[in-house]
C-alpha positions in Angstrom: -30.3 -5.5 34.1 -33.6 -4.3 35.5 -34.2 -1.3 37.8 -36.7 -1.4 40.7 -39.5 -0.1 38.5 -39.0 -3.0 36.0 -37.5 -0.9 33.2 -34.4 -1.5 31.3 -31.3 0.0 32.7 -27.6 0.4 31.8 -25.1 -1.9 33.5 -23.0 -0.3 36.3 -20.9 -3.4 37.0 -20.4 -7.0 35.9 -19.5 -10.1 37.9 -16.7 -12.3 36.5 -17.2 -16.0 37.4 -13.7 -17.1 36.7 -13.8 -20.8 36.0 -17.5 -22.0 36.0 -17.9 -25.3 37.9 -14.3 -25.0 39.4 -15.0 -22.3 42.0 -13.7 -24.5 44.8 -10.4 -25.2 43.0 -9.7 -21.7 41.7 -7.6 -20.7 44.7 -5.1 -23.5 44.0 -5.3 -23.2 40.2 -4.2 -19.6 40.6 -0.7 -20.6 41.7 0.3 -22.3 38.4 -1.4 -19.5 36.4 0.5 -16.9 38.4 3.8 -18.9 37.8 3.1 -18.9 34.0 2.4 -15.1 34.1 5.7 -14.5 35.9 7.5 -16.7 33.3 5.8 -14.7 30.5 6.8 -11.3 31.9 10.3 -12.3 32.8 10.9 -14.1 29.4 9.6 -11.3 27.3 11.4 -8.5 29.3 14.6 -10.6 28.9 14.2 -10.6 25.1 13.6 -6.8 25.1 16.6 -6.2 27.3 18.9 -8.4 25.2 17.9 -6.8 21.9 18.1 -3.3 23.3 21.5 -3.7 24.8 23.1 -5.7 22.0 23.8 -3.3 19.1 24.4 -6.2 16.7 20.8 -7.2 17.2 19.4 -3.8 16.1 18.0 -5.3 12.9 14.4 -5.4 11.7 13.8 -9.0 12.7 14.9 -8.4 16.3 13.2 -5.1 16.5 9.9 -6.7 15.5 10.6 -9.4 18.1 10.9 -6.6 20.7 7.5 -5.3 19.6 6.0 -8.8 19.9 7.5 -9.3 23.3 6.2 -5.9 24.5 2.7 -6.7 23.3 2.8 -10.1 25.0 3.6 -8.4 28.3 0.8 -5.9 27.9 -1.8 -8.6 26.8 -1.1 -10.9 29.7 -1.0 -8.0 32.2 -4.3 -6.7 30.9 -6.1 -9.8 32.3 -3.9 -11.7 34.8 -3.9 -9.3 37.8 -7.8 -9.2 37.8 -7.9 -13.0 37.3 -5.6 -13.5 40.3 -7.8 -11.2 42.3 -10.8 -13.4 41.4 -9.1 -16.7 42.2 -7.4 -15.6 45.4 -9.6 -12.9 47.0 -13.0 -13.6 45.3 -12.9 -10.1 43.9 -15.4 -10.9 41.1 -16.9 -7.5 40.6 -15.7 -5.2 37.8 -17.1 -1.8 37.1 -18.7 -1.2 33.7 -16.2 1.3 32.4 -13.3 -0.8 33.7 -14.7 -3.8 31.9 -14.9 -1.8 28.6 -11.4 -0.6 29.1 -10.1 -4.1 29.7 -12.1 -5.4 26.7 -10.7 -2.6 24.4 -7.1 -3.3 25.7 -7.3 -7.0 25.0 -8.8 -6.8 21.6 -6.7 -3.8 20.4 -3.4 -5.4 21.6 -4.4 -8.6 19.9 -4.9 -6.7 16.6 -1.5 -5.0 17.1 0.2 -8.4 17.6 -1.4 -9.8 14.5 0.0 -6.8 12.5 3.5 -7.3 14.0 3.4 -11.0 13.0 2.5 -9.9 9.5 5.4 -7.4 9.5 7.8 -10.2 10.7 6.6 -12.4 7.8 7.3 -9.5 5.4 10.7 -9.1 6.8 11.5 -12.8 6.3 10.1 -12.6 2.7 12.3 -9.7 1.8 15.4 -11.2 3.5 15.1 -14.5 1.7 13.5 -13.6 -1.6 15.2 -10.2 -2.1 18.3 -10.3 0.1 20.1 -7.5 -1.7 17.1 -5.1 -1.2 16.5 -6.0 2.5 18.7 -3.2 4.0 17.1 -0.5 1.8 13.5 -1.8 2.1 13.4 -2.3 5.8 15.4 0.6 7.2 15.1 1.4 11.0 12.9 4.5 10.4 10.6 2.4 8.2 10.5 -0.4 10.9 9.5 2.3 13.4 6.7 3.5 11.1 5.4 -0.1 10.8 5.3 -0.4 14.5 3.4 2.9 14.8 1.0 1.7 12.1 0.4 -1.5 14.0 -0.6 0.6 17.1 -2.9 2.9 15.1 -4.5 0.0 13.2 -5.2 -1.9 16.4 -6.7 1.1 18.2 -8.7 2.3 15.2 -10.3 -1.2 14.5 -11.3 -1.7 18.1 -12.3 1.8 19.2 -15.9 1.5 18.1 -16.5 -1.7 20.2 -16.7 0.1 23.7 -19.2 2.7 22.2 -21.4 -0.1 20.7 -21.5 -1.8 24.1 -22.0 1.4 26.1 -25.2 2.2 24.3 -26.7 -1.2 24.8 -29.4 -1.7 27.4 -28.8 -4.5 29.9 -31.9 -6.1 31.4 -30.7 -9.6 32.0 -28.0 -11.1 34.2 -24.8 -9.1 34.8 -22.7 -12.3 35.2 -20.0 -12.9 32.7 -18.9 -16.4 32.0 -15.2 -15.6 31.6 -12.3 -14.5 33.8 -12.0 -11.2 32.0 -14.2 -9.0 29.8 -14.6 -10.1 26.2 -16.8 -8.4 23.6 -18.5 -11.7 22.6 -19.3 -12.4 26.3 -20.5 -8.9 27.2 -22.8 -8.3 24.2 -24.7 -11.5 24.9 -26.1 -9.9 28.1 -27.8 -7.1 26.3 -31.6 -7.1 25.8 -31.5 -5.2 22.5 -30.6 -6.1 18.9 -26.9 -6.9 18.8 -26.6 -7.4 15.1 -24.4 -4.3 14.7 -22.0 -5.7 17.3 -22.0 -9.1 15.6 -21.5 -7.7 12.1 -18.7 -5.3 13.2 -17.0 -8.1 15.1 -17.0 -10.2 11.9 -15.7 -7.3 9.9 -12.8 -6.8 12.3 -11.9 -10.5 12.3 -12.0 -10.7 8.5 -10.1 -7.4 7.9 -7.5 -7.9 10.6 -6.9 -11.5 11.6 -8.2 -13.0 8.4 -6.3 -10.7 6.1 -3.1 -10.9 8.1 -3.1 -14.7 8.2 -3.8 -14.8 4.5 -0.9 -12.5 3.7 1.4 -14.4 6.1 0.5 -17.6 4.3 1.2 -16.0 0.9 4.6 -14.7 2.2 5.6 -18.2 3.2 4.4 -19.7 -0.1 6.7 -17.3 -1.9 9.5 -18.0 0.6 9.1 -21.8 0.1 9.2 -21.3 -3.7 12.5 -19.4 -3.4 14.1 -21.7 -0.8 13.4 -24.9 -2.9 15.7 -23.4 -5.6 18.6 -23.0 -3.2 21.4 -25.5 -2.1 20.7 -27.8 0.8 23.0 -25.7 3.1 21.2 -22.5 2.1 17.8 -24.2 2.6 18.7 -25.2 6.1 19.8 -21.7 6.9 16.7 -20.1 5.4 14.4 -22.5 7.2 16.3 -21.9 10.5 15.6 -18.1 10.3 11.9 -18.8 9.7 11.0 -21.6 12.1 10.7 -19.3 15.2 8.3 -17.0 13.4 6.2 -19.9 12.1 5.9 -21.2 15.6 4.9 -17.8 16.9 2.2 -17.5 14.1 0.7 -20.9 15.1 0.9 -20.1 18.8 -1.1 -16.9 18.2 -3.6 -17.8 15.6 -4.6 -21.4 16.6 -5.9 -20.3 20.1 -7.6 -17.2 18.5 -9.3 -19.2 15.8 -10.3 -21.9 18.3 -11.8 -19.3 20.7 -13.7 -17.7 17.9 -15.1 -21.0 16.7 -16.1 -22.1 20.3 -17.9 -18.8 20.9 -19.8 -19.1 17.6 -20.8 -22.7 17.8 -20.9 -23.6 21.5 -24.3 -22.4 22.8 -24.1 -23.8 26.3 -23.9 -20.9 28.8 -22.3 -23.0 31.5 -19.6 -24.5 29.3 -16.1 -24.5 30.6 -14.5 -24.9 27.2 -14.7 -21.2 26.0 -13.3 -20.0 29.4 -10.3 -22.4 29.1 -9.8 -21.4 25.4 -9.9 -17.7 26.4 -7.3 -18.1 29.2 -5.1 -20.1 26.8 -5.4 -17.5 24.2 -4.1 -14.7 26.5 -1.5 -16.7 28.5 0.1 -19.4 26.3 1.5 -17.1 23.5 3.3 -14.8 26.0 4.8 -17.8 27.7 5.9 -19.8 24.7 7.1 -17.0 22.4 10.3 -16.1 24.4 11.0 -19.8 24.9 10.7 -20.5 21.2 12.9 -17.6 20.2 15.3 -18.3 23.0 15.7 -22.0 21.9 15.5 -21.6 18.1 17.3 -18.3 17.5 21.1 -18.7 17.9 21.8 -15.0 18.5 19.2 -14.8 21.3 20.2 -18.1 22.8 23.9 -17.2 23.0 23.2 -13.9 24.7 20.8 -15.5 27.2 23.5 -18.0 28.1 26.0 -15.2 28.4 23.7 -13.2 30.6 23.1 -16.2 32.9 26.9 -16.9 33.0 27.6 -13.3 34.0 24.8 -13.4 36.6 26.1 -16.7 38.1 29.7 -15.3 38.4 28.4 -12.1 40.0 26.5 -14.0 42.6 29.6 -16.1 43.6 31.3 -15.1 46.8 
């Protein structure tokens, strides 16, 4: 931005557009988005409650699922309240530091979720390819350390981003094209050389998302090789334990890769596609993950039905 004397100045606030070109419809679009957010929070908290209260589910696969559900709640909560304020109350202004905090939260939580998905793939690999070693390799203390490592990795990878942005001069518009603060969106408003931001962003994507997706693919190639040598009944059981995680991987990585590609190749500043992709990336995985695990995982499904049955009987007069 430019100060009254015409010099470069640091940004003090940004303006979030919401949905470019759909400003008149935003008020009504907020209702289905809010409903999806409620479903996401309720579904993931239900998964966490069931795993925590059922001692038979205190196994690595379900503990990792709890971590995934917790991260889904945090990711959606980091953006949806402000998005609802924009759509319903036209509260489009966000302070510079608050924008950096939101940006850091979204990117670091996404990095943590990618690490947890990798850990879940490793769990499935050990359980299917080395079943006799599963209990000794993935002990509860080791699972806890993996969860802590996911947090540290996510924070460490994304910590430099706010500092890179904070030291950039802003002499152009302060209007962001998204409903929340994204690193790709904020750095485009700077009037200085942003090659460091671009290079570091690529390093993060390659070392985190790229590496994780590669290792997950390798895990399932090894799993597939082992499963093909089993009986048909054992194959069906093995695939049944993996299908939920495979769905979660696609639900997370496909919108992320799509959003990255759109930001890199779509040069139109007024395009609605990146905004829709960004909102999909943050809202769809938290909504679909508990549904997928609730439908595909027998143990989770049975306990949800039991919980609903108890609730229904309790509410009867």
